[in-house]
VEXFITI-682144 format. One record per atom (N, C-alpha, C, O): x, y, z. Coordinates in steps of 0.02 Angstrom, whole numbers, padded with zeros to 5 digits, always signed. Example, Ala and Ser with C-alpha at 12.3 -4.5 7.8 and 13.67 -1.06 7.14 Angstrom:
2
+00660-00284+00390;+00615-00225+00390;+00660-00165+00390;+00712-00166+00423;+00642-00112+00354;+00684-00053+00357;+00645+00002+00394;+00670+00057+00402;
***
This chain:
334
+02901+00487-12947;+02923+00543-12972;+02926+00603-12917;+02876+00606-12882;+02970+00645-12905;+03008+00669-12859;+02978+00748-12892;+02983+00772-12948;+02931+00785-12804;+02919+00855-12829;+02981+00895-12749;+02979+00887-12688;+03005+00918-12774;+03037+00977-12718;+03006+01040-12693;+02993+01087-12730;+02996+01038-12641;+02947+01089-12610;+03015+01123-12564;+03050+01100-12519;+03010+01193-12602;+03060+01237-12576;+03048+01290-12510;+03009+01335-12523;+03064+01290-12473;+03070+01341-12418;+03052+01406-12442;+03079+01431-12492;+03001+01438-12403;+02948+01502-12428;+03021+01551-12419;+03065+01552-12375;+03009+01594-12489;+03079+01657-12497;+03132+01632-12517;+03173+01676-12529;+03158+01557-12530;+03200+01552-12559;+03221+01538-12629;+03179+01519-12670;+03271+01544-12642;+03288+01557-12712;+03280+01467-12740;+03270+01421-12700;+03287+01458-12805;+03296+01383-12825;+03348+01385-12877;+03338+01339-12917;+03395+01417-12892;+03442+01456-12910;+03486+01398-12948;+03498+01386-13007;+03509+01357-12861;+03566+01309-12863;+03533+01276-12882;+03559+01252-12933;+03470+01248-12871;+03441+01192-12868;+03411+01171-12928;+03392+01114-12935;+03404+01227-12984;+03392+01201-13067;+03464+01195-13087;+03471+01149-13128;+03539+01238-13067;+03580+01213-13097;+03579+01140-13081;+03547+01107-13122;+03593+01121-13052;+03609+01059-13022;+03550+01015-13076;+03574+00991-13127;+03489+01008-13066;+03466+00975-13114;+03487+00985-13187;+03507+00938-13222;+03484+01032-13202;+03519+01061-13287;+03578+01009-13270;+03567+00957-13301;+03628+01005-13238;+03688+00961-13260;+03677+00881-13249;+03712+00837-13273;+03647+00876-13227;+03626+00811-13226;+03565+00753-13275;+03548+00694-13281;+03549+00846-13311;+03502+00814-13384;+03439+00803-13359;+03400+00767-13390;+03422+00832-13304;+03340+00833-13292;+03291+00866-13301;+03293+00919-13270;+03251+00860-13327;+03188+00904-13339;+03158+00936-13279;+03153+00898-13230;+03139+00989-13273;+03112+01020-13224;+03067+01089-13249;+03073+01121-13301;+03020+01098-13192;+02976+01170-13210;+02962+01189-13135;+02931+01151-13097;+02980+01236-13121;+02968+01290-13060;+02898+01291-13077;+02877+01288-13135;+02854+01296-13018;+02768+01308-12991;+02754+01350-12923;+02788+01331-12876;+02719+01392-12912;+02701+01402-12873;+02626+01368-12865;+02596+01386-12916;+02593+01339-12835;+02538+01283-12827;+02510+01275-12782;+02553+01266-12738;+02441+01270-12751;+02450+01249-12690;+02459+01273-12645;+02447+01244-12592;+02481+01333-12644;+02521+01373-12586;+02584+01339-12575;+02600+01321-12518;+02613+01330-12614;+02676+01293-12623;+02730+01304-12665;+02716+01277-12719;+02805+01339-12669;+02843+01346-12697;+02859+01261-12717;+02863+01224-12668;+02866+01235-12774;+02890+01179-12775;+02941+01164-12861;+02911+01188-12909;+02971+01150-12868;+02995+01116-12922;+02983+01040-12928;+02997+00996-12887;+02945+01032-13002;+02929+00962-13021;+02978+00942-13081;+02968+00964-13138;+03029+00900-13067;+03085+00879-13122;+03057+00794-13125;+03008+00765-13102;+03121+00771-13170;+03086+00702-13196;+03141+00690-13242;+03154+00732-13285;+03180+00630-13235;+03167+00558-13206;+03195+00559-13155;+03232+00605-13136;+03181+00498-13120;+03192+00492-13043;+03260+00492-13032;+03279+00526-12984;+03313+00454-13075;+03371+00438-13102;+03415+00510-13106;+03469+00530-13087;+03374+00528-13132;+03419+00605-13140;+03432+00646-13079;+03484+00661-13049;+03382+00658-13073;+03367+00685-13004;+03391+00669-12962;+03425+00712-12933;+03387+00598-12933;+03418+00582-12900;+03516+00585-12901;+03553+00592-12853;+03535+00577-12974;+03606+00608-12996;+03627+00665-12971;+03687+00671-12957;+03586+00712-12962;+03588+00770-12948;+03601+00802-12886;+03629+00856-12875;+03574+00753-12842;+03601+00763-12764;+03567+00848-12740;+03595+00902-12733;+03516+00835-12734;+03483+00899-12708;+03452+00908-12665;+03428+00963-12651;+03444+00838-12619;+03394+00819-12571;+03413+00853-12512;+03367+00866-12473;+03504+00880-12487;+03536+00900-12452;+03533+01000-12458;+03565+01033-12417;+03496+01029-12504;+03516+01082-12540;+03475+01132-12468;+03415+01130-12453;+03533+01176-12432;+03465+01212-12391;+03409+01240-12408;+03365+01241-12365;+03398+01267-12463;+03336+01286-12502;+03270+01249-12506;+03216+01269-12526;+03291+01179-12477;+03264+01125-12500;+03212+01100-12440;+03241+01079-12391;+03148+01100-12438;+03096+01088-12367;+03106+01010-12371;+03130+00975-12327;+03082+00987-12441;+03071+00923-12413;+03069+00868-12509;+03046+00914-12543;+03074+00833-12539;+03087+00808-12577;+03053+00745-12594;+03087+00694-12596;+02969+00740-12612;+02932+00711-12609;+02924+00660-12684;+02915+00688-12738;+02928+00605-12680;+02915+00540-12715;+02841+00490-12713;+02822+00442-12681;+02815+00533-12765;+02765+00508-12762;+02760+00421-12805;+02797+00395-12847;+02711+00402-12780;+02703+00327-12788;+02651+00294-12860;+02629+00240-12877;+02650+00362-12886;+02593+00364-12979;+02641+00421-13036;+02688+00460-13029;+02605+00400-13081;+02656+00427-13137;+02616+00516-13126;+02637+00566-13154;+02553+00513-13078;+02531+00569-13107;+02544+00629-13028;+02509+00636-12978;+02589+00653-13043;+02621+00700-12955;+02575+00731-12940;+02545+00724-12887;+02560+00773-12986;+02527+00834-12950;+02449+00821-12956;+02414+00858-12922;+02426+00787-12982;+02357+00760-12948;+02348+00710-12894;+02300+00691-12862;+02402+00698-12894;+02400+00644-12845;+02379+00656-12766;+02389+00712-12743;+02354+00611-12729;+02365+00631-12653;+02410+00627-12608;+02413+00659-12556;+02450+00582-12632;+02535+00595-12592;+02563+00658-12602;+02611+00672-12565;+02545+00699-12643;+02567+00776-12655;+02524+00809-12604;+02559+00828-12557;+02462+00823-12597;+02409+00872-12568;+02352+00825-12541;+02341+00773-12573;+02318+00838-12489;+02262+00776-12483;+02182+00800-12515;+02146+00760-12544;+02166+00865-12505;+02100+00891-12546;+02123+00967-12585;+02133+01015-12547;+02127+00973-12634;+02078+01056-12667;+02045+01083-12679;+01993+01054-12696;+02044+01133-12680;+01991+01173-12693;+01975+01244-12735;+02025+01273-12755;+01918+01270-12746;+01934+01343-12770;+01844+01387-12786;+01790+01358-12786;+01851+01426-12792;+01807+01469-12788;+01757+01449-12870;+01778+01439-12927;+01696+01451-12846;+01647+01443-12920;+01594+01479-12894;+01556+01452-12854;+01580+01573-12920;+01536+01579-12896;+01552+01599-12820;+01608+01617-12801;+01482+01594-12768;+01488+01589-12714;+01513+01550-12652;+01516+01564-12592;+01532+01489-12693;+01544+01417-12686;+01630+01407-12675;+01673+01450-12682;+01638+01345-12659;+01704+01332-12666;+01692+01264-12661;+01674+01230-12613;+01711+01243-12741;+01697+01178-12758;+01782+01150-12722;+01839+01174-12719;+01743+01081-12698;+01830+01023-12672;+01798+01025-12604;+01805+00977-12566;+01762+01081-12586;+01744+01088-12504;+01688+01065-12479;+01659+01025-12517;+01666+01074-12436;+01571+01031-12388;+01532+01048-12449;+01489+01009-12471;+01550+01116-12483;+01489+01144-12553;+01459+01080-12614;+01477+01028-12641;+01423+01109-12612;+01399+01043-12678;+01358+01108-12748;+01303+01134-12757;+01443+01107-12787;+01422+01147-12843;+01361+01125-12878;+01338+01068-12874;+01336+01175-12912;+01279+01147-12971;+01318+01202-13029;+01350+01252-13011;+01311+01185-13085;+01320+01206-13140;+01275+01199-13193;+01273+01141-13213;+01232+01246-13230;+01178+01201-13250;+01166+01263-13315;+01188+01320-13312;+01126+01233-13374;+01131+01304-13407;+01111+01253-13485;+01097+01194-13477;+01112+01284-13558;+01085+01240-13601;+01150+01212-13625;+01202+01238-13605;+01151+01150-13675;+01182+01150-13718;+01227+01167-13733;+01286+01153-13722;+01184+01220-13779;+01227+01274-13827;+01190+01338-13824;+01129+01337-13818;+01221+01392-13827;+01210+01451-13815;+01170+01451-13895;+01197+01429-13946;+01091+01485-13892;+01063+01473-13963;+01029+01545-13979;+00991+01551-14028;+01046+01609-13930;+01012+01675-13933;+01021+01709-13890;+01048+01729-13941;+01027+01736-13851;+01028+01816-13821;+00953+01805-13768;+00954+01801-13707;+00885+01803-13817;+00842+01788-13764;+00835+01709-13741;+00793+01693-13699;+00873+01665-13767;+00877+01612-13726;+00919+01592-13675;+00901+01554-13631;+00976+01617-13680;+01017+01604-13613;+00976+01650-13560;+00955+01630-13506;+00967+01720-13589;+00942+01754-13535;+00882+01732-13482;+00880+01739-13421;+00830+01699-13530;+00784+01686-13483;+00786+01607-13450;+00743+01583-13412;+00859+01566-13480;+00861+01499-13428;+00899+01537-13370;+00889+01510-13315;+00933+01582-13369;+00972+01608-13312;+00964+01631-13278;+00999+01630-13228;+00898+01676-13285;+00860+01706-13232;+00838+01654-13201;+00851+01657-13140;+00805+01598-13222;+00782+01541-13198;+00805+01507-13140;+00778+01494-13086;+00884+01491-13176;+00917+01450-13127;+00947+01465-13084;+00975+01428-13044;+00947+01576-13090;+00965+01597-13015;+00920+01594-12988;+00934+01558-12940;+00864+01610-12984;+00825+01569-12946;+00821+01517-12907;+00796+01520-12851;+00851+01452-12940;+00838+01389-12901;+00901+01375-12892;+00919+01317-12901;+00955+01433-12871;+01025+01424-12836;+01069+01410-12868;+01126+01412-12846;+01054+01391-12932;+01144+01369-12963;+01203+01413-12931;+01188+01457-12891;+01252+01403-12943;+01313+01458-12943;+01347+01459-12993;+01395+01497-12988;+01342+01428-13050;+01379+01442-13122;+01310+01425-13192;+01263+01387-13182;+01321+01464-13258;+01302+01453-13297;+01331+01417-13363;+01377+01448-13390;+01312+01358-13392;+01352+01339-13437;+01314+01334-13509;+01253+01329-13512;+01347+01335-13554;+01329+01359-13609;+01383+01377-13688;+01418+01424-13706;+01366+01312-13714;+01423+01286-13778;+01411+01361-13827;+01354+01380-13839;+01472+01398-13851;+01489+01449-13913;+01506+01415-13951;+01486+01425-14008;+01544+01364-13938;+01574+01293-13982;+01575+01240-13990;+01612+01205-13955;+01523+01203-14056;+01495+01138-14015;+01546+01072-14075;+01545+01061-14135;+01580+01048-14022;+01615+00996-14073;+01544+00930-14081;+01524+00891-14038;+01526+00937-14136;+01457+00881-14174;+01499+00848-14214;+01550+00866-14244;+01454+00773-14209;+01493+00716-14239;+01483+00733-14325;+01525+00730-14369;+01418+00749-14329;+01399+00756-14400;+01435+00858-14410;+01435+00906-14371;+01455+00848-14470;+01495+00927-14489;+01410+00966-14505;+01399+01026-14493;+01369+00927-14529;+01309+00958-14532;+01246+00995-14468;+01196+01027-14484;+01261+00983-14418;+01234+00993-14372;+01274+01080-14345;+01320+01118-14357;+01227+01072-14309;+01232+01162-14272;+01298+01171-14236;+01314+01136-14187;+01348+01234-14268;+01427+01197-14239;+01418+01273-14183;+01470+01299-14163;+01363+01296-14167;+01366+01347-14123;+01376+01409-14139;+01400+01417-14195;+01361+01475-14095;+01375+01557-14118;+01432+01577-14143;+01440+01616-14190;+01488+01538-14098;+01567+01560-14098;+01571+01643-14049;+01547+01655-13994;+01596+01671-14080;+01626+01737-14025;+01543+01768-14007;+01542+01796-13952;+01498+01767-14032;+01437+01797-14027;+01423+01778-13977;+01419+01818-13931;+01406+01690-13962;+01392+01637-13912;+01429+01661-13845;+01406+01653-13789;+01492+01695-13860;+01538+01704-13818;+01518+01752-13773;+01526+01751-13712;+01481+01812-13821;+01458+01910-13795;+01398+01878-13755;+01385+01904-13701;+01360+01825-13775;+01292+01806-13756;+01320+01791-13686;+01311+01837-13645;+01347+01747-13668;+01396+01720-13603;+01409+01779-13565;+01376+01793-13515;+01465+01821-13592;+01456+01844-13542;+01421+01934-13536;+01450+01983-13514;+01366+01930-13559;+01294+01994-13546;+01277+01934-13498;+01275+01950-13439;+01265+01868-13511;+01227+01832-13460;+01239+01833-13392;+01196+01826-13348;+01318+01844-13380;+01361+01844-13320;+01350+01917-13301;+01353+01924-13240;+01340+01962-13328;+01349+02042-13316;+01272+02062-13307;+01260+02121-13295;+01202+02002-13313;+01160+02026-13288;+01142+01974-13240;+01093+01995-13209;+01159+01919-13220;+01137+01865-13152;+01199+01859-13102;+01193+01832-13047;+01263+01887-13128;+01314+01901-13075;+01341+01844-13039;+01372+01838-12986;+01311+01788-13099;+01343+01729-13106;+01396+01694-13147;+01382+01690-13207;+01457+01665-13126;+01511+01668-13179;+01476+01611-13240;+01428+01572-13237;+01529+01629-13298;+01492+01580-13348;+01561+01528-13378;+01622+01533-13387;+01499+01472-13388;+01573+01421-13424;+01550+01397-13490;+01492+01394-13508;+01600+01381-13523;+01614+01350-13600;+01653+01307-13600;+01704+01309-13565;+01631+01238-13658;+01695+01218-13689;+01721+01240-13745;+01689+01257-13795;+01819+01241-13734;+01854+01255-13795;+01882+01185-13817;+01900+01133-13788;+01878+01212-13896;+01884+01136-13923;+01956+01154-13963;+01975+01098-13979;+02009+01204-13988;+02032+01201-13997;+02078+01265-13963;+02059+01308-13924;+02163+01251-14001;+02219+01300-13946;+02193+01379-13979;+02198+01429-13944;+02171+01381-14037;+02180+01446-14070;+02098+01484-14034;+02079+01542-14040;+02065+01432-14000;+01993+01480-13973;+02003+01509-13895;+01967+01550-13867;+02069+01470-13867;+02066+01451-13803;+02083+01532-13773;+02058+01541-13717;+02116+01586-13799;+02148+01651-13773;+02050+01689-13788;+02016+01711-13741;+02026+01686-13864;+01957+01701-13882;+01897+01691-13809;+01868+01737-13781;+01891+01611-13791;+01840+01611-13753;+01874+01646-13675;+01836+01669-13633;+01944+01645-13666;+01967+01685-13586;+01954+01752-13583;+01967+01775-13527;+01940+01780-13611;+01893+01850-13649;+01851+01839-13595;+01859+01838-13534;+01802+01832-13635;+01743+01810-13612;+01700+01793-13551;+01658+01824-13518;+01732+01717-13547;+01698+01695-13484;+01764+01665-13441;+01824+01658-13453;+01708+01646-13371;+01736+01619-13301;+01779+01588-13309;+01838+01605-13310;+01742+01499-13323;+01767+01467-13329;+01760+01408-13395;+01704+01394-13417;+01817+01381-13421;+01843+01334-13470;+01823+01264-13437;+01822+01236-13382;+01809+01253-13506;+01792+01160-13495;+01822+01117-13547;+01832+01142-13602;+01835+01068-13538;+01872+01016-13615;+01821+00987-13613;+01795+00971-13559;+01791+00970-13680;+01739+00889-13679;+01772+00831-13685;+01834+00829-13684;+01737+00781-13691;+01778+00724-13703;+01809+00710-13740;+01863+00683-13726;+01787+00723-13812;+01824+00707-13877;+01902+00762-13871;+01951+00746-13904;+01903+00818-13830;+01975+00824-13830;+02015+00814-13763;+02067+00846-13756;+01999+00783-13725;+02003+00767-13662;+02092+00710-13653;+02117+00682-13605;+02111+00718-13722;+02175+00676-13742;+02205+00731-13783;+02259+00718-13810;+02182+00782-13790;+02217+00842-13821;+02283+00865-13809;+02274+00924-13824;+02341+00861-13794;+02367+00881-13731;+02415+00954-13743;+02445+00988-13701;+02407+00965-13826;+02415+01048-13841;+02355+01103-13816;+02366+01163-13820;+02307+01084-13798;+02242+01097-13795;+02257+01116-13695;+02261+01166-13659;+02261+01061-13689;+02264+01050-13618;+02320+01091-13567;+02315+01099-13506;+02369+01111-13607;+02437+01154-13604;+02410+01209-13618;+02432+01251-13579;+02366+01233-13661;+02362+01294-13680;+02296+01343-13632;+02294+01403-13619;+02245+01282-13615;+02193+01328-13549;+02243+01320-13470;+02228+01355-13421;+02284+01285-13466;+02332+01268-13428;+02357+01340-13401;+02355+01357-13342;+02378+01376-13450;+02427+01455-13453;+02370+01504-13440;+02385+01556-13412;+02295+01491-13458;+02249+01576-13454;+02239+01565-13377;+02210+01618-13363;+02246+01518-13301;+02244+01554-13257;+02165+01530-13241;+02138+01523-13186;+02140+01521-13302;+02032+01519-13262;+02043+01436-13255;+02080+01393-13278;+01986+01442-13209;+01949+01371-13203;+01950+01335-13240;+01919+01352-13290;+01989+01256-13244;+01970+01231-13287;+01944+01159-13270;+01976+01128-13228;+01875+01123-13308;+01831+01067-13294;+01861+01028-13352;+01862+01051-13409;+01889+00955-13333;+01902+00914-13395;+01863+00841-13386;+01866+00801-13339;+01825+00837-13446;+01768+00781-13443;+01819+00732-13457;+01873+00743-13486;+01793+00667-13431;+01812+00608-13463;+01790+00569-13521;+01737+00543-13539;+01862+00575-13548;+01836+00530-13640;+01790+00480-13630;+01763+00464-13577;+01781+00454-13689;+01718+00398-13691;+01745+00346-13666;+01716+00315-13620;+01828+00321-13701;+01845+00267-13669;+01916+00279-13631;+01968+00245-13633;+01898+00343-13592;+02000+00352-13560;+01974+00299-13480;+01923+00294-13445;+02032+00274-13479;+02027+00254-13391;+02043+00297-13334;+02076+00343-13357;+02037+00304-13277;+02045+00349-13245;+02112+00367-13221;+02116+00411-13178;+02169+00337-13244;+02240+00366-13227;+02214+00422-13283;+02201+00479-13266;+02207+00394-13371;+02229+00445-13392;+02188+00519-13394;+02205+00567-13429;+02121+00516-13342;+02081+00557-13327;+02142+00611-13298;+02160+00665-13321;+02166+00567-13230;+02207+00605-13198;+02264+00646-13236;+02251+00707-13236;+02317+00632-13265;+02335+00639-13319;+02334+00703-13355;+02376+00748-13363;+02262+00691-13377;+02276+00757-13424;+02240+00813-13391;+02226+00868-13417;+02226+00791-13329;+02214+00861-13259;+02316+00875-13236;+02338+00923-13205;+02353+00825-13259;+02428+00848-13243;+02444+00883-13283;+02479+00930-13265;+02430+00878-13345;+02443+00925-13413;+02430+00999-13392;+02471+01044-13402;+02367+01007-13362;+02345+01084-13349;+02411+01088-13286;+02470+01103-13283;+02373+01070-13253;+02432+01088-13170;+02511+01112-13183;+02549+01149-13152;+02517+01070-13246;+02578+01076-13224;+02616+01132-13269;+02676+01120-13282;+02586+01194-13296;+02576+01238-13336;+02558+01297-13272;+02534+01352-13286;+02572+01276-13207;+02537+01337-13142;+02482+01359-13124;+02473+01415-13099;+02417+01291-13142;+02335+01316-13158;+02327+01255-13105;+02330+01194-13112;+02317+01296-13052;+02287+01242-12975;+02217+01239-12997;+02183+01190-12983;+02199+01281-13025;+02110+01272-13019;+02097+01233-13069;+02092+01256-13125;+02089+01164-13056;+02076+01109-13096;+02026+01057-13056;+02035+01030-13001;+01969+01051-13105;+01925+00982-13061;+01909+00960-13136;+01910+00993-13188;+01881+00847-13115;+01863+00823-13157;+01778+00812-13173;+01731+00819-13134;+01776+00797-13236;+01707+00780-13244;+01692+00716-13259;+01698+00703-13319;+01666+00653-13209;+01630+00591-13265;+01572+00614-13296;+01523+00649-13281;+01587+00589-13337;+01533+00582-13393;+01490+00535-13415;+01435+00549-13437;+01505+00491-13411;+01474+00411-13455;+01549+00394-13489;+01594+00436-13498;+01550+00330-13503;+01603+00289-13538;+01554+00237-13577;+01504+00210-13555;+01583+00231-13643;+01532+00209-13697;+01557+00132-13660;+01612+00118-13637;+01481+00078-13665;+01519+00028-13650;+01456-00007-13707;+01413+00025-13738;+01468-00079-13708;+01409-00110-13735;+01322-00101-13732;+01285-00112-13780;+01309-00088-13689;+01232-00071-13652;+01228-00001-13688;+01265+00049-13688;+01146-00022-13730;+01133+00043-13772;+01064+00059-13728;+01036+00099-13767;+01030+00054-13685;+00995+00089-13658;+00994+00172-13626;+00948+00204-13600;+01058+00190-13639;+01049+00245-13600;+01109+00262-13645;+01140+00216-13672;+01132+00346-13659;+01164+00355-13690;+01225+00343-13701;+01248+00335-13757;+01277+00341-13613;+01326+00308-13603;+01327+00294-13545;+01286+00326-13512;+01369+00247-13507;+01355+00218-13458;+01382+00275-13393;+01438+00300-13401;+01361+00286-13360;+01376+00329-13287;+01414+00280-13268;+01393+00222-13266;+01496+00303-13245;+01537+00250-13187;+01515+00293-13125;+01526+00353-13116;+01483+00254-13086;+01456+00273-13017;+01527+00276-12987;+01548+00331-12969;+01570+00214-12979;+01611+00193-12968;+01677+00231-12956;+01713+00229-12906;+01688+00283-13040;+01726+00322-13034;+01756+00361-12968;+01810+00367-12940;+01680+00388-12960;+01701+00443-12899;+01718+00444-12847;+01728+00499-12821;+01726+00390-12814;+01738+00381-12738;+01819+00343-12791;+01865+00364-12756;+01843+00314-12834;+01898+00278-12852;+01948+00368-12866;+02006+00374-12847;+01914+00418-12898;+01963+00463-12909;+01982+00498-12848;+02039+00519-12835;+01928+00503-12810;+01925+00540-12722;+01994+00501-12681;+02027+00534-12641;+02005+00449-12691;+02048+00403-12657;+02100+00401-12693;+02149+00385-12659;+02119+00418-12785;+02178+00417-12807;+02214+00488-12796;+02273+00499-12784;+02156+00539-12802;+02163+00606-12796;+02137+00659-12775;+02075+00659-12771;+02172+00720-12757;+02140+00767-12722;+02100+00828-12767;+02074+00879-12744;+02102+00814-12812;+02042+00848-12874;+01971+00823-12835;+01952+00773-12804;+01941+00897-12858;+01872+00909-12854;+01824+00864-12919;+01835+00876-12978;+01772+00813-12899;+01745+00796-12953;+01671+00804-12964;+01632+00786-12921;+01649+00831-13023;+01614+00854-13057;+01571+00774-13084;+01603+00724-13099;+01493+00777-13085;+01461+00713-13116;+01419+00750-13168;+01370+00779-13144;+01428+00759-13250;+01373+00775-13304;+01319+00716-13310;+01328+00668-13348;+01267+00725-13272;+01200+00650-13284;+01167+00678-13342;+01131+00633-13363;+01161+00725-13375;+01149+00743-13425;+01170+00685-13504;+01128+00664-13544;+01234+00674-13504;+01238+00641-13555;+01251+00574-13545;+01225+00534-13584;+01294+00549-13488;+01240+00467-13504;+01173+00447-13496;+01145+00393-13506;+01151+00502-13477;+01080+00498-13487;+01032+00478-13564;+00998+00434-13589;+01055+00535-13574;+01047+00534-13672;+00978+00559-13658;+00954+00597-13701;+00934+00542-13596;+00838+00557-13609;+00864+00596-13567;+00922+00604-13548;+00785+00637-13544;+00786+00687-13481;+00756+00638-13409;+00755+00649-13349;+00733+00576-13456;+00692+00532-13386;+00726+00512-13335;+00703+00515-13279;+00808+00479-13352;+00865+00467-13298;+00907+00521-13301;+00964+00500-13305;+00905+00587-13302;+00941+00624-13271;+00934+00632-13190;+00984+00629-13153;+00893+00637-13175;+00860+00645-13106;+00899+00605-13063;+00941+00630-13025;+00884+00525-13068;+00907+00464-13038;+00999+00495-13045;+01044+00503-13004;+00994+00504-13109;+01085+00466-13102;+01124+00541-13062;+01179+00542-13033;+01072+00599-13073;+01120+00667-13028;+01103+00631-12960;+01149+00590-12952;+01070+00627-12919;+01055+00603-12858;+01101+00535-12827;+01113+00526-12767;+01122+00495-12877;+01163+00443-12879;+01227+00479-12864;+01250+00471-12807;+01261+00520-12910;+01311+00548-12896;+01333+00573-12825;+01383+00558-12793;+01292+00606-12814;+01304+00656-12762;+01302+00592-12688;+01333+00605-12637;+01268+00536-12694;+01253+00489-12648;+01326+00480-12626;+01357+00483-12573;+01345+00462-12721;+01412+00418-12708;+01499+00466-12703;+01557+00445-12710;+01465+00552-12687;+01521+00586-12642;+01548+00643-12700;+01596+00680-12688;+01504+00646-12772;+01539+00699-12794;+01524+00777-12791;+01472+00804-12774;+01575+00801-12810;+01577+00876-12774;+01532+00933-12783;+01527+00981-12745;+01486+00916-12863;+01469+00936-12899;+01419+00926-12949;+01437+00871-12970;+01365+00942-12983;+01345+00937-13060;+01348+00975-13110;+01351+01035-13096;+01348+00964-13152;+01345+00973-13219;+01278+00966-13274;+01285+00936-13327;+01212+00999-13256;+01185+00978-13297;+01138+01035-13362;+01125+01095-13356;+01125+00993-13414;+01079+01027-13451;+00998+01046-13442;+00950+01008-13436;+01000+01131-13444;+00948+01142-13440;+00935+01200-13493;+00978+01241-13507;+00855+01199-13527;+00856+01223-13590;+00773+01241-13575;+00742+01198-13542;+00734+01305-13599;+00671+01359-13586;+00647+01313-13613;+00628+01277-13567;+00631+01280-13678;+00615+01247-13709;+00629+01195-13763;+00619+01198-13824;+00660+01138-13717;+00687+01052-13734;+00676+01065-13802;+00723+01081-13840;+00597+01059-13828;+00601+01024-13901;+00620+01064-13947;+00628+01038-14002;+00631+01122-13942;+00641+01187-13995;+00743+01170-13972;+00786+01203-14003;+00756+01139-13940;+00834+01153-13937;+00880+01140-14019;+00851+01109-14064;+00921+01156-14025;+00980+01135-14097;+01012+01073-14072;+01023+01031-14115;+01027+01059-14020;+01047+00999-13989;+01039+00976-13928;+01032+01010-13877;+01038+00899-13932;+01035+00869-13849;+00963+00870-13841;+00940+00854-13786;+00922+00886-13890;+00840+00927-13847;+00826+00862-13801;+00791+00871-13751;+00848+00808-13811;+00798+00739-13789;+00831+00731-13700;+00809+00696-13655;+00879+00769-13701;+00910+00763-13620;+00898+00820-13581;+00911+00814-13521;+00880+00866-13597;+00884+00960-13570;+00833+00938-13538;+00782+00914-13564;+00847+00949-13462;+00768+00960-13409;+00730+01024-13452;+00745+01029-13511;+00697+01056-13432;+00650+01110-13428;+00645+01172-13355;+00601+01152-13317;+00664+01210-13340;+00668+01255-13291;+00622+01219-13248;+00648+01223-13192;+00557+01180-13243;+00515+01175-13198;+00531+01112-13174;+00500+01094-13125;+00596+01053-13211;+00625+00971-13200;+00658+01015-13153;+00664+01012-13092;+00682+01063-13205;+00759+01074-13149;+00741+01077-13062;+00765+01041-13018;+00695+01126-13054;+00684+01170-13000;+00659+01118-12954;+00668+01127-12894;+00617+01048-12981;+00604+01021-12940;+00662+00960-12938;+00651+00922-12891;+00707+00946-12968;+00780+00925-12940;+00817+00969-12896;+00830+00939-12843;+00843+01038-12898;+00873+01062-12850;+00838+01039-12792;+00880+01015-12754;+00764+01033-12761;+00731+01041-12707;+00756+00942-12671;+00766+00928-12612;+00758+00889-12738;+00793+00847-12697;+00842+00845-12688;+00857+00818-12634;+00909+00875-12741;+00973+00878-12723;+00997+00917-12639;+01040+00894-12602;+00948+00988-12627;+00960+01004-12573;+00925+00951-12497;+00951+00956-12441;+00893+00925-12503;+00858+00884-12449;+00919+00810-12452;+00950+00786-12405;+00919+00792-12515;+00970+00736-12501;+01066+00774-12476;+01102+00735-12445;+01088+00825-12488;+01127+00854-12468;+01132+00880-12405;+01186+00897-12382;+01070+00886-12368;+01081+00901-12297;+01080+00838-12257;+01094+00826-12198;+01059+00803-12306;+01079+00698-12275;+01155+00681-12238;+01174+00661-12184;+01187+00704-12308;+01245+00688-12315;+01285+00751-12276;+01324+00729-12234;+01284+00766-12277;+01315+00835-12224;+01353+00901-12281;+01397+00941-12265;+01320+00896-12347;+01359+00950-12372;+01300+00994-12381;+01241+00976-12376;+01324+01057-12396;+01273+01111-12414;+01278+01144-12488;+01324+01138-12528;+01231+01172-12493;+01209+01214-12554;+01212+01271-12542;+01157+01297-12533;+01283+01326-12535;+01277+01410-12524;+01249+01451-12574;+01245+01512-12566;
***
């Protein structure tokens, strides 16, 4: 499928007219410092005959169904997360509790995490729970607590959005939005978060193929949002020793197929805090660009996922090992 790269400062009016006359679909975007038109299907674009247009720098025909996430388009993408650059040599650490439960809880854990050197604080204000009787999150009050956490620590805050109706609300309070495993193929939601221009992290669904994950990212980027990363968080297999099976192989596969940064969430596949550390270290060794780890000041009192959340002390110990491993691998933790 083609990506039409325009010359700087040139108008695309004539090209858009020809594409429309040929019956092609198209979207004009400015992403990754490029002025482009994404057009499809191939036969209609070729029929439009835009290759020779003087305003066209080049026409790229990608070999994959995901044009904008493919390395055929660009080699590597990155964006700022606090003081770090996700997708560069920086190793980005996002940590915090599964759910925002109170202001005291968030501020206490955030202070400890800042002292450990994390780059962003996570916390769920809306919780997608299997049972309707489980804790569902504090909603907007949780978002306000996250905003206060940012104001006190100076660190960006991230939360999950579950519904198109919640996107604008969440975007008013937080710096980073993530799409959870249950919603990673909710295409209306992906489009909506793309329009916010906030950094977006997309978790791989329980049974998603890697190509399906990259196509989910394509929905976000096609809305003009080029601050996108994907999260490997384990897939459902026949094995029951862990909550999910962390697909370590997905890390190098995604990085070969795509320019997107790859974050690994070791907490959810572990399902118990005993396995979080080895999975986190394995992810870094396999080439992950960042980690998202659940940390709670008092995990035994947590309202969700209490078994897999680390204590601040356990997280501090893990961070020391992460730093040593990062140094060996030529990565840095700013």
